[in-house]
Backbone and ligand atoms as CSV (ligand in chain L), in Angstrom:
chain,resi,resn,atom,element,x,y,z
A,1,MET,N,N,10.022,12.868,9.409
A,1,MET,CA,C,9.098,11.867,8.896
A,1,MET,C,C,7.795,12.543,8.461
A,2,THR,N,N,7.300,12.155,7.342
A,2,THR,CA,C,6.105,12.767,6.775
A,2,THR,C,C,4.888,12.458,7.622
A,3,THR,N,N,4.082,13.476,7.881
A,3,THR,CA,C,2.870,13.245,8.653
A,3,THR,C,C,1.622,13.679,7.903
A,4,THR,N,N,1.807,14.206,6.705
A,4,THR,CA,C,0.644,14.590,5.907
A,4,THR,C,C,0.565,13.686,4.681
A,5,PRO,N,N,-0.643,13.392,4.219
A,5,PRO,CA,C,-0.763,12.506,3.055
A,5,PRO,C,C,-0.068,13.084,1.832
A,6,GLN,N,N,0.551,12.190,1.066
A,6,GLN,CA,C,1.170,12.574,-0.199
A,6,GLN,C,C,0.075,12.680,-1.253
A,7,PRO,N,N,0.328,13.510,-2.288
A,7,PRO,CA,C,-0.623,13.492,-3.412
A,7,PRO,C,C,-0.675,12.080,-3.995
A,8,SER,N,N,-1.859,11.595,-4.265
A,8,SER,CA,C,-1.956,10.244,-4.782
A,8,SER,C,C,-1.460,10.186,-6.216
A,9,GLU,N,N,-0.832,9.091,-6.549
A,9,GLU,CA,C,-0.290,8.880,-7.886
A,9,GLU,C,C,-0.801,7.549,-8.403
A,10,PHE,N,N,-1.295,7.575,-9.627
A,10,PHE,CA,C,-1.708,6.339,-10.287
A,10,PHE,C,C,-0.712,6.022,-11.394
A,11,LEU,N,N,-0.371,4.754,-11.524
A,11,LEU,CA,C,0.538,4.326,-12.573
A,11,LEU,C,C,-0.091,4.594,-13.938
A,12,ASP,N,N,0.721,5.048,-14.880
A,12,ASP,CA,C,0.244,5.301,-16.244
A,12,ASP,C,C,0.037,4.005,-17.021
A,13,THR,N,N,0.858,3.027,-16.726
A,13,THR,CA,C,0.752,1.739,-17.416
A,13,THR,C,C,0.673,0.633,-16.372
A,14,PRO,N,N,-0.016,-0.460,-16.697
A,14,PRO,CA,C,-0.124,-1.554,-15.725
A,14,PRO,C,C,1.243,-2.159,-15.421
A,15,PHE,N,N,1.420,-2.599,-14.207
A,15,PHE,CA,C,2.673,-3.268,-13.851
A,15,PHE,C,C,2.638,-4.731,-14.284
A,16,PHE,N,N,1.584,-5.431,-13.915
A,16,PHE,CA,C,1.483,-6.842,-14.258
A,16,PHE,C,C,0.842,-7.012,-15.636
A,17,PRO,N,N,1.135,-8.120,-16.322
A,17,PRO,CA,C,0.534,-8.371,-17.641
A,17,PRO,C,C,-0.952,-8.694,-17.515
A,18,ASP,N,N,-1.635,-8.676,-18.661
A,18,ASP,CA,C,-3.050,-9.054,-18.695
A,18,ASP,C,C,-3.209,-10.501,-18.230
A,19,GLY,N,N,-4.381,-10.785,-17.702
A,19,GLY,CA,C,-4.701,-12.163,-17.349
A,19,GLY,C,C,-4.542,-12.498,-15.885
A,20,MET,N,N,-4.095,-11.525,-15.089
A,20,MET,CA,C,-3.954,-11.781,-13.652
A,20,MET,C,C,-5.334,-11.849,-13.000
A,21,THR,N,N,-5.455,-12.655,-11.988
A,21,THR,CA,C,-6.667,-12.630,-11.185
A,21,THR,C,C,-6.639,-11.378,-10.319
A,22,THR,N,N,-7.807,-10.895,-9.970
A,22,THR,CA,C,-7.882,-9.686,-9.153
A,22,THR,C,C,-8.805,-9.929,-7.969
A,23,PRO,N,N,-8.565,-9.237,-6.877
A,23,PRO,CA,C,-9.454,-9.375,-5.718
A,23,PRO,C,C,-10.804,-8.713,-5.976
A,24,ASP,N,N,-11.776,-9.093,-5.186
A,24,ASP,CA,C,-13.128,-8.524,-5.276
A,24,ASP,C,C,-13.172,-7.239,-4.443
A,25,PRO,N,N,-13.305,-6.068,-5.106
A,25,PRO,CA,C,-13.295,-4.817,-4.331
A,25,PRO,C,C,-14.495,-4.662,-3.404
A,26,ALA,N,N,-15.524,-5.494,-3.603
A,26,ALA,CA,C,-16.706,-5.420,-2.744
A,26,ALA,C,C,-16.662,-6.444,-1.611
A,27,ASP,N,N,-15.523,-7.121,-1.469
A,27,ASP,CA,C,-15.390,-8.089,-0.387
A,27,ASP,C,C,-15.706,-7.415,0.955
A,28,PRO,N,N,-16.544,-8.025,1.787
A,28,PRO,CA,C,-16.947,-7.336,3.019
A,28,PRO,C,C,-15.802,-7.076,3.999
A,29,ILE,N,N,-14.748,-7.856,3.966
A,29,ILE,CA,C,-13.638,-7.643,4.896
A,29,ILE,C,C,-12.623,-6.659,4.327
A,30,ASN,N,N,-12.295,-6.786,3.040
A,30,ASN,CA,C,-11.276,-5.938,2.416
A,30,ASN,C,C,-11.851,-4.705,1.716
A,31,GLY,N,N,-13.161,-4.564,1.680
A,31,GLY,CA,C,-13.788,-3.520,0.884
A,31,GLY,C,C,-13.291,-2.124,1.193
A,32,GLY,N,N,-13.077,-1.820,2.450
A,32,GLY,CA,C,-12.614,-0.485,2.825
A,32,GLY,C,C,-11.235,-0.169,2.277
A,33,TYR,N,N,-10.395,-1.176,2.200
A,33,TYR,CA,C,-9.039,-1.029,1.640
A,33,TYR,C,C,-9.125,-0.636,0.174
A,34,PHE,N,N,-9.988,-1.329,-0.573
A,34,PHE,CA,C,-10.105,-1.050,-2.001
A,34,PHE,C,C,-10.911,0.221,-2.272
A,35,ALA,N,N,-11.858,0.540,-1.420
A,35,ALA,CA,C,-12.607,1.793,-1.583
A,35,ALA,C,C,-11.661,2.986,-1.438
A,36,ALA,N,N,-10.755,2.916,-0.475
A,36,ALA,CA,C,-9.770,3.983,-0.293
A,36,ALA,C,C,-8.814,4.036,-1.484
A,37,ALA,N,N,-8.339,2.867,-1.916
A,37,ALA,CA,C,-7.389,2.819,-3.037
A,37,ALA,C,C,-7.997,3.431,-4.293
A,38,ALA,N,N,-9.296,3.226,-4.497
A,38,ALA,CA,C,-9.956,3.785,-5.685
A,38,ALA,C,C,-9.881,5.307,-5.689
A,39,GLU,N,N,-9.734,5.897,-4.498
A,39,GLU,CA,C,-9.614,7.351,-4.369
A,39,GLU,C,C,-8.166,7.786,-4.165
A,40,GLY,N,N,-7.230,6.872,-4.346
A,40,GLY,CA,C,-5.828,7.227,-4.184
A,40,GLY,C,C,-5.409,7.388,-2.736
A,41,ARG,N,N,-6.079,6.682,-1.845
A,41,ARG,CA,C,-5.714,6.719,-0.425
A,41,ARG,C,C,-5.333,5.320,0.028
A,42,LEU,N,N,-4.329,5.260,0.913
A,42,LEU,CA,C,-3.964,3.993,1.527
A,42,LEU,C,C,-4.615,3.952,2.907
A,43,ALA,N,N,-5.383,2.921,3.158
A,43,ALA,CA,C,-6.087,2.796,4.440
A,43,ALA,C,C,-5.792,1.432,5.039
A,44,ILE,N,N,-5.688,1.415,6.354
A,44,ILE,CA,C,-5.505,0.149,7.058
A,44,ILE,C,C,-6.668,-0.030,8.033
A,45,GLN,N,N,-6.933,-1.270,8.351
A,45,GLN,CA,C,-8.052,-1.579,9.233
A,45,GLN,C,C,-7.713,-1.184,10.667
A,46,ARG,N,N,-8.697,-0.584,11.337
A,46,ARG,CA,C,-8.519,-0.141,12.719
A,46,ARG,C,C,-9.764,-0.494,13.502
A,47,CYS,N,N,-9.551,-1.068,14.681
A,47,CYS,CA,C,-10.669,-1.433,15.540
A,47,CYS,C,C,-11.291,-0.174,16.136
A,48,SER,N,N,-12.590,-0.010,15.952
A,48,SER,CA,C,-13.271,1.170,16.472
A,48,SER,C,C,-13.481,1.085,17.978
A,49,ASP,N,N,-13.303,-0.094,18.570
A,49,ASP,CA,C,-13.474,-0.250,20.013
A,49,ASP,C,C,-12.174,0.020,20.778
A,50,CYS,N,N,-11.074,-0.605,20.357
A,50,CYS,CA,C,-9.828,-0.490,21.134
A,50,CYS,C,C,-8.717,0.249,20.392
A,51,GLY,N,N,-8.922,0.562,19.101
A,51,GLY,CA,C,-7.938,1.345,18.358
A,51,GLY,C,C,-6.811,0.541,17.745
A,52,THR,N,N,-6.786,-0.751,17.959
A,52,THR,CA,C,-5.724,-1.570,17.374
A,52,THR,C,C,-5.831,-1.556,15.851
A,53,ARG,N,N,-4.665,-1.364,15.211
A,53,ARG,CA,C,-4.606,-1.440,13.752
A,53,ARG,C,C,-4.070,-2.812,13.373
A,54,GLN,N,N,-4.565,-3.347,12.274
A,54,GLN,CA,C,-4.099,-4.672,11.881
A,54,GLN,C,C,-4.093,-4.830,10.378
A,55,TYR,N,N,-3.208,-5.718,9.940
A,55,TYR,CA,C,-3.100,-6.075,8.532
A,55,TYR,C,C,-2.622,-7.522,8.471
A,56,PRO,N,N,-3.214,-8.343,7.617
A,56,PRO,CA,C,-4.306,-8.013,6.703
A,56,PRO,C,C,-5.631,-7.827,7.436
A,57,PRO,N,N,-6.605,-7.228,6.741
A,57,PRO,CA,C,-7.918,-7.041,7.360
A,57,PRO,C,C,-8.542,-8.391,7.725
A,58,GLU,N,N,-9.268,-8.360,8.823
A,58,GLU,CA,C,-9.955,-9.566,9.276
A,58,GLU,C,C,-11.371,-9.201,9.697
A,59,LEU,N,N,-12.163,-10.236,9.940
A,59,LEU,CA,C,-13.550,-10.023,10.340
A,59,LEU,C,C,-13.644,-9.298,11.674
A,60,ASN,N,N,-12.710,-9.597,12.561
A,60,ASN,CA,C,-12.759,-8.958,13.880
A,60,ASN,C,C,-11.345,-8.597,14.335
A,61,CYS,N,N,-11.307,-7.902,15.458
A,61,CYS,CA,C,-10.057,-7.371,16.007
A,61,CYS,C,C,-9.256,-8.493,16.663
A,62,HIS,N,N,-7.963,-8.551,16.371
A,62,HIS,CA,C,-7.140,-9.603,16.972
A,62,HIS,C,C,-6.716,-9.263,18.393
A,63,ALA,N,N,-7.025,-8.045,18.846
A,63,ALA,CA,C,-6.664,-7.650,20.216
A,63,ALA,C,C,-7.832,-7.803,21.185
A,64,CYS,N,N,-8.999,-7.250,20.829
A,64,CYS,CA,C,-10.139,-7.281,21.750
A,64,CYS,C,C,-11.252,-8.209,21.257
A,65,TYR,N,N,-11.084,-8.749,20.077
A,65,TYR,CA,C,-12.043,-9.697,19.473
A,65,TYR,C,C,-13.373,-9.057,19.112
A,66,GLY,N,N,-13.439,-7.734,19.159
A,66,GLY,CA,C,-14.660,-7.036,18.770
A,66,GLY,C,C,-14.853,-7.070,17.257
A,67,PHE,N,N,-16.086,-6.796,16.846
A,67,PHE,CA,C,-16.428,-6.839,15.428
A,67,PHE,C,C,-16.689,-5.443,14.859
A,68,ASN,N,N,-16.357,-4.408,15.589
A,68,ASN,CA,C,-16.624,-3.037,15.175
A,68,ASN,C,C,-15.385,-2.466,14.479
A,69,MET,N,N,-15.143,-2.940,13.245
A,69,MET,CA,C,-13.918,-2.583,12.546
A,69,MET,C,C,-14.146,-1.394,11.614
A,70,GLY,N,N,-13.136,-0.519,11.557
A,70,GLY,CA,C,-13.194,0.630,10.661
A,70,GLY,C,C,-11.883,0.758,9.897
A,71,TRP,N,N,-11.666,1.945,9.315
A,71,TRP,CA,C,-10.505,2.178,8.463
A,71,TRP,C,C,-9.836,3.479,8.839
A,72,GLN,N,N,-8.535,3.518,8.718
A,72,GLN,CA,C,-7.751,4.713,9.013
A,72,GLN,C,C,-6.817,4.974,7.842
A,73,ASP,N,N,-6.835,6.195,7.315
A,73,ASP,CA,C,-5.879,6.552,6.271
A,73,ASP,C,C,-4.477,6.660,6.865
A,74,VAL,N,N,-3.495,6.226,6.109
A,74,VAL,CA,C,-2.088,6.396,6.482
A,74,VAL,C,C,-1.402,7.159,5.352
A,75,VAL,N,N,-0.207,7.689,5.649
A,75,VAL,CA,C,0.414,8.616,4.697
A,75,VAL,C,C,0.950,7.918,3.450
A,76,GLY,N,N,1.195,6.629,3.535
A,76,GLY,CA,C,1.628,5.922,2.336
A,76,GLY,C,C,3.118,6.014,2.064
A,77,THR,N,N,3.881,6.215,3.129
A,77,THR,CA,C,5.335,6.133,3.012
A,77,THR,C,C,5.838,5.129,4.036
A,78,GLY,N,N,6.977,4.555,3.744
A,78,GLY,CA,C,7.517,3.577,4.664
A,78,GLY,C,C,8.881,3.093,4.223
A,79,ALA,N,N,9.290,2.021,4.884
A,79,ALA,CA,C,10.609,1.444,4.617
A,79,ALA,C,C,10.459,-0.052,4.391
A,80,VAL,N,N,11.306,-0.570,3.535
A,80,VAL,CA,C,11.294,-2.012,3.266
A,80,VAL,C,C,11.762,-2.743,4.520
A,81,TRP,N,N,10.896,-3.591,5.039
A,81,TRP,CA,C,11.188,-4.354,6.254
A,81,TRP,C,C,11.742,-5.733,5.894
A,82,SER,N,N,11.252,-6.257,4.784
A,82,SER,CA,C,11.773,-7.495,4.216
A,82,SER,C,C,11.351,-7.531,2.754
A,83,TRP,N,N,11.988,-8.355,1.983
A,83,TRP,CA,C,11.643,-8.406,0.560
A,83,TRP,C,C,12.061,-9.739,-0.022
A,84,VAL,N,N,11.485,-10.048,-1.185
A,84,VAL,CA,C,11.876,-11.233,-1.950
A,84,VAL,C,C,11.798,-10.868,-3.426
A,85,GLU,N,N,12.734,-11.395,-4.182
A,85,GLU,CA,C,12.711,-11.205,-5.626
A,85,GLU,C,C,12.080,-12.449,-6.241
A,86,VAL,N,N,10.933,-12.256,-6.869
A,86,VAL,CA,C,10.175,-13.375,-7.413
A,86,VAL,C,C,10.712,-13.701,-8.803
A,87,VAL,N,N,11.176,-14.932,-8.957
A,87,VAL,CA,C,11.733,-15.353,-10.249
A,87,VAL,C,C,10.920,-16.482,-10.886
A,88,HIS,N,N,10.142,-17.193,-10.084
A,88,HIS,CA,C,9.294,-18.250,-10.626
A,88,HIS,C,C,7.883,-17.705,-10.793
A,89,PRO,N,N,7.221,-18.017,-11.926
A,89,PRO,CA,C,5.870,-17.482,-12.132
A,89,PRO,C,C,4.890,-18.041,-11.108
A,90,ALA,N,N,4.243,-17.148,-10.373
A,90,ALA,CA,C,3.274,-17.549,-9.366
A,90,ALA,C,C,1.870,-17.643,-9.959
A,91,HIS,N,N,1.738,-17.337,-11.242
A,91,HIS,CA,C,0.451,-17.334,-11.918
A,91,HIS,C,C,0.740,-17.567,-13.409
A,92,PRO,N,N,-0.138,-18.264,-14.128
A,92,PRO,CA,C,0.136,-18.515,-15.552
A,92,PRO,C,C,0.411,-17.247,-16.359
A,93,ALA,N,N,-0.206,-16.131,-16.012
A,93,ALA,CA,C,0.013,-14.888,-16.750
A,93,ALA,C,C,1.432,-14.344,-16.569
A,94,LEU,N,N,2.166,-14.896,-15.614
A,94,LEU,CA,C,3.502,-14.378,-15.300
A,94,LEU,C,C,4.621,-15.217,-15.905
A,95,ARG,N,N,4.271,-16.152,-16.824
A,95,ARG,CA,C,5.294,-17.052,-17.383
A,95,ARG,C,C,6.444,-16.293,-18.034
A,96,GLU,N,N,6.118,-15.172,-18.705
A,96,GLU,CA,C,7.160,-14.410,-19.413
A,96,GLU,C,C,7.461,-13.098,-18.693
A,97,PHE,N,N,7.127,-13.029,-17.413
A,97,PHE,CA,C,7.222,-11.774,-16.668
A,97,PHE,C,C,8.226,-11.942,-15.525
A,98,GLY,N,N,8.859,-10.844,-15.172
A,98,GLY,CA,C,9.708,-10.852,-13.998
A,98,GLY,C,C,11.178,-10.949,-14.367
A,99,PRO,N,N,12.042,-10.955,-13.367
A,99,PRO,CA,C,11.726,-10.976,-11.942
A,99,PRO,C,C,11.144,-9.646,-11.460
A,100,TYR,N,N,10.547,-9.698,-10.280
A,100,TYR,CA,C,10.017,-8.487,-9.649
A,100,TYR,C,C,10.138,-8.653,-8.141
A,101,VAL,N,N,10.016,-7.543,-7.431
A,101,VAL,CA,C,10.235,-7.544,-5.990
A,101,VAL,C,C,8.911,-7.363,-5.246
A,102,VAL,N,N,8.643,-8.268,-4.314
A,102,VAL,CA,C,7.538,-8.143,-3.367
A,102,VAL,C,C,8.165,-7.843,-2.010
A,103,ALA,N,N,7.648,-6.832,-1.342
A,103,ALA,CA,C,8.242,-6.406,-0.074
A,103,ALA,C,C,7.187,-6.321,1.020
A,104,LEU,N,N,7.664,-6.444,2.253
A,104,LEU,CA,C,6.861,-6.060,3.411
A,104,LEU,C,C,7.295,-4.649,3.761
A,105,ILE,N,N,6.324,-3.729,3.775
A,105,ILE,CA,C,6.610,-2.317,3.997
A,105,ILE,C,C,6.204,-1.941,5.420
A,106,GLU,N,N,7.164,-1.429,6.185
A,106,GLU,CA,C,6.868,-0.897,7.516
A,106,GLU,C,C,6.397,0.538,7.333
A,107,LEU,N,N,5.126,0.786,7.664
A,107,LEU,CA,C,4.534,2.101,7.423
A,107,LEU,C,C,5.064,3.121,8.430
A,108,ASP,N,N,5.374,4.335,7.942
A,108,ASP,CA,C,5.932,5.375,8.808
A,108,ASP,C,C,5.009,5.718,9.966
A,109,ASP,N,N,3.711,5.818,9.699
A,109,ASP,CA,C,2.785,6.248,10.741
A,109,ASP,C,C,1.977,5.079,11.321
A,110,ALA,N,N,2.370,3.873,11.018
A,110,ALA,CA,C,1.775,2.679,11.629
A,110,ALA,C,C,2.825,1.574,11.593
A,111,PRO,N,N,3.924,1.778,12.331
A,111,PRO,CA,C,5.067,0.865,12.178
A,111,PRO,C,C,4.786,-0.568,12.623
A,112,GLU,N,N,3.708,-0.768,13.363
A,112,GLU,CA,C,3.360,-2.142,13.729
A,112,GLU,C,C,2.801,-2.911,12.525
A,113,ILE,N,N,2.468,-2.157,11.478
A,113,ILE,CA,C,1.928,-2.774,10.265
A,113,ILE,C,C,3.064,-3.053,9.294
A,114,LYS,N,N,3.087,-4.257,8.771
A,114,LYS,CA,C,3.999,-4.619,7.678
A,114,LYS,C,C,3.097,-5.002,6.510
A,115,LEU,N,N,2.979,-4.090,5.566
A,115,LEU,CA,C,2.026,-4.234,4.473
A,115,LEU,C,C,2.735,-4.817,3.248
A,116,MET,N,N,2.191,-5.878,2.688
A,116,MET,CA,C,2.839,-6.546,1.566
A,116,MET,C,C,2.464,-5.884,0.250
A,117,GLY,N,N,3.446,-5.721,-0.629
A,117,GLY,CA,C,3.137,-5.168,-1.928
A,117,GLY,C,C,4.298,-5.281,-2.898
A,118,VAL,N,N,3.993,-5.038,-4.161
A,118,VAL,CA,C,4.996,-5.048,-5.218
A,118,VAL,C,C,5.660,-3.680,-5.281
A,119,VAL,N,N,6.984,-3.662,-5.392
A,119,VAL,CA,C,7.726,-2.412,-5.605
A,119,VAL,C,C,8.023,-2.338,-7.104
A,120,VAL,N,N,7.306,-1.446,-7.798
A,120,VAL,CA,C,7.271,-1.493,-9.265
A,120,VAL,C,C,8.598,-1.099,-9.916
A,121,ASP,N,N,9.415,-0.325,-9.235
A,121,ASP,CA,C,10.695,0.097,-9.812
A,121,ASP,C,C,11.867,-0.341,-8.930
A,122,ALA,N,N,11.695,-1.453,-8.259
A,122,ALA,CA,C,12.731,-1.943,-7.346
A,122,ALA,C,C,13.991,-2.323,-8.109
A,123,PRO,N,N,15.145,-2.095,-7.499
A,123,PRO,CA,C,16.368,-2.623,-8.086
A,123,PRO,C,C,16.336,-4.150,-8.020
A,124,LEU,N,N,16.834,-4.787,-9.077
A,124,LEU,CA,C,16.773,-6.258,-9.176
A,124,LEU,C,C,18.149,-6.876,-8.928
A,125,SER,N,N,18.202,-8.149,-9.116
A,125,SER,CA,C,19.448,-8.923,-8.956
A,125,SER,C,C,20.003,-8.814,-7.541
A,126,GLY,N,N,19.089,-8.776,-6.565
A,126,GLY,CA,C,19.506,-8.755,-5.173
A,126,GLY,C,C,19.907,-7.398,-4.651
A,127,ALA,N,N,19.638,-6.339,-5.410
A,127,ALA,CA,C,20.099,-5.005,-5.017
A,127,ALA,C,C,19.142,-4.260,-4.086
A,128,MET,N,N,17.923,-4.792,-3.875
A,128,MET,CA,C,17.028,-4.147,-2.909
A,128,MET,C,C,17.667,-4.211,-1.532
A,129,GLU,N,N,17.372,-3.194,-0.697
A,129,GLU,CA,C,17.973,-3.152,0.630
A,129,GLU,C,C,16.907,-3.013,1.699
A,130,ILE,N,N,17.117,-3.698,2.816
A,130,ILE,CA,C,16.276,-3.496,3.990
A,130,ILE,C,C,16.402,-2.029,4.396
A,131,GLY,N,N,15.265,-1.397,4.691
A,131,GLY,CA,C,15.279,0.009,5.088
A,131,GLY,C,C,15.130,0.974,3.929
A,132,ALA,N,N,15.134,0.475,2.695
A,132,ALA,CA,C,14.961,1.363,1.538
A,132,ALA,C,C,13.624,2.082,1.648
A,133,ARG,N,N,13.627,3.365,1.291
A,133,ARG,CA,C,12.419,4.187,1.389
A,133,ARG,C,C,11.516,3.942,0.187
A,134,VAL,N,N,10.219,3.814,0.465
A,134,VAL,CA,C,9.231,3.602,-0.587
A,134,VAL,C,C,7.998,4.452,-0.302
A,135,ARG,N,N,7.223,4.680,-1.358
A,135,ARG,CA,C,5.954,5.399,-1.210
A,135,ARG,C,C,4.903,4.684,-2.043
A,136,VAL,N,N,3.674,4.807,-1.615
A,136,VAL,CA,C,2.599,4.090,-2.284
A,136,VAL,C,C,2.239,4.773,-3.602
A,137,VAL,N,N,1.877,3.977,-4.584
A,137,VAL,CA,C,1.251,4.434,-5.822
A,137,VAL,C,C,0.065,3.489,-6.041
A,138,PHE,N,N,-0.779,3.826,-6.982
A,138,PHE,CA,C,-1.967,3.008,-7.199
A,138,PHE,C,C,-2.035,2.571,-8.643
A,139,GLU,N,N,-2.524,1.367,-8.836
A,139,GLU,CA,C,-2.685,0.834,-10.182
A,139,GLU,C,C,-4.155,0.497,-10.385
A,140,GLN,N,N,-4.730,1.047,-11.451
A,140,GLN,CA,C,-6.121,0.736,-11.800
A,140,GLN,C,C,-6.092,-0.605,-12.525
A,141,THR,N,N,-6.482,-1.678,-11.837
A,141,THR,CA,C,-6.352,-3.017,-12.410
A,141,THR,C,C,-7.660,-3.526,-12.996
A,142,ALA,N,N,-8.746,-2.837,-12.783
A,142,ALA,CA,C,-10.042,-3.135,-13.402
A,142,ALA,C,C,-10.859,-1.857,-13.302
A,143,ASP,N,N,-11.979,-1.805,-14.032
A,143,ASP,CA,C,-12.804,-0.599,-13.987
A,143,ASP,C,C,-13.188,-0.233,-12.559
A,144,ASP,N,N,-13.447,-1.249,-11.744
A,144,ASP,CA,C,-13.917,-1.012,-10.382
A,144,ASP,C,C,-12.862,-1.351,-9.331
A,145,LEU,N,N,-11.600,-1.421,-9.746
A,145,LEU,CA,C,-10.579,-1.864,-8.795
A,145,LEU,C,C,-9.270,-1.114,-8.988
A,146,ALA,N,N,-8.774,-0.514,-7.900
A,146,ALA,CA,C,-7.422,0.042,-7.850
A,146,ALA,C,C,-6.677,-0.702,-6.757
A,147,GLN,N,N,-5.396,-0.999,-7.016
A,147,GLN,CA,C,-4.601,-1.735,-6.043
A,147,GLN,C,C,-3.351,-0.942,-5.686
A,148,PRO,N,N,-3.047,-0.840,-4.404
A,148,PRO,CA,C,-1.813,-0.170,-3.999
A,148,PRO,C,C,-0.573,-0.936,-4.474
A,149,ARG,N,N,0.387,-0.191,-4.966
A,149,ARG,CA,C,1.721,-0.705,-5.298
A,149,ARG,C,C,2.713,0.219,-4.593
A,150,TRP,N,N,4.004,-0.042,-4.771
A,150,TRP,CA,C,5.017,0.776,-4.122
A,150,TRP,C,C,6.069,1.202,-5.129
A,151,ARG,N,N,6.647,2.371,-4.860
A,151,ARG,CA,C,7.687,2.928,-5.730
A,151,ARG,C,C,8.846,3.368,-4.828
A,152,MET,N,N,10.057,3.257,-5.311
A,152,MET,CA,C,11.216,3.715,-4.553
A,152,MET,C,C,11.073,5.226,-4.307
A,153,ALA,N,N,11.381,5.670,-3.093
A,153,ALA,CA,C,11.229,7.087,-2.751
A,153,ALA,C,C,12.600,7.761,-2.674
L,1,ZN,ZN,ZN,-10.167,-4.099,19.222
C-alpha cells in the first residue's frame, strides 16, 4: 500500500460542462480542503486536540466536540467503497451530460474516511466494481478553485 504522496495531476480538460455551481474556496469550514487541492494535495480534516479525522469537514470535532480543527494530507489513493451511476441531471447544466459515476472512496491511509467524488474515467453501464482502485486527480474549476476528482488506478 502506498505511503508516500503521489505526484499531483490536474485534468487537462474539465470533466463537467460549463454552468455548474461551484463551492466557495474561502468557506471557513471547507477552506483547508480547497487550499490543499489548489496545490494538488488531498487533505482531510483532523482534530488537533484528539486526532480524530472526519469527512465532511465540520465546525467542530464529532468525537471530542473541540473546535481546534486542522488538516492532514493523505496520499490520495483508495478503493471504491460504494458507487452510483448518475443518469438523471442533478443540475440544469447536466441536461445533456452523463451518465457518470459518483463514488465513496475508502482512503488507503485513512480508511475510516469515505470521501465522495466523481470518477472521471469510470466504467459505465453498471461495470464499476466495489473495491476498484482509484487515485485522486484535480480539476481547476475556477481561477481560484481546484476540486478533487478520481481516476481509475
Ligand atoms: Zn477531537
